[in-house]
N, C-alpha and C positions, 0 to 999 in steps of 0.2 A: 733638424736632425737631431735624434738625442743620443747623447752618447750611452754606452752600455757600463754599467757599474757591477755585472756579476762576471768580469772577465778572471780567469783565473790566474793571469799573470800581474806579476806586480807592478805598482805605477813608478813609472822614472819619471827624473828630473828633467830629462833631456830626450830629443825627439828619436824616435825608435826606427823612423822612416826618412829618408831625403830624396827628392823630387828634384833632378838638374835638368833644367829646360834651357837649352841654347840653340837659338834661332834669331830671326830678324825681328819678330814681332814680342810683345811682353804677353805672358800667358796669363792677362788679366782674369778669367774665367778658373783657372786653378788658384790663384792667387786668393782669389775669394773664397773660394770652397776652404781653403786650408788657412787661412785667417786667424782663427781662432783655436785652431786643433794642435796644443803645443805637441803631440806624440809627431808631428809632421814639421820637418823643416823644407821651404820650398824655394830653392833657388833660379834666378832665372838671368840669362844674360841677352840682350836685344838692342836692337838700334834704337836710338832716341835722339830728336824727337822723331817719331813716327806711329802710325796708329798702332794700339786704340790711344795713345797718350798718357798711358797710366806705367807704373814700373819705376819710379824715380827711387834713388837709393833711400830716402826719408820713410818711402811706406815699408815696415818694420814687422807688421804683424802684432796681434794683442799678446804674445808670448815672446816677442822676440824672433821669431822665428821663421822671417821672410827675408831672403836677400837679394836683392836686386844691384845688378852691376850693367847700368845702361851704357851703350858704345856708340860713338859717333859713326856716321856711316863709311864705309870704307876700310874699317879696323882690320887687322888682322891678328896673328898668333901673337905678336910681339906686344900689343896693347892689351889682348886676353890676358896674357899671362903676367900684367902687370898689377 
């Protein structure tokens, strides 16, 4: 997918859109789509280890725009806020 270069909006050095995904499975498809898009920050909390096996904390994106927070099975609000 080509990025538009004729946008009337100024380029920013930070993300302009944040996607927060919190459920039991990692959003590997979303992560892949936004991996190299510096204008989007993708954040995911998910149970790990669990299918699809992606979403390690070390998976940060091309522009450090991916945040993964894997959680152990049975984690609750206390662990989520930690």
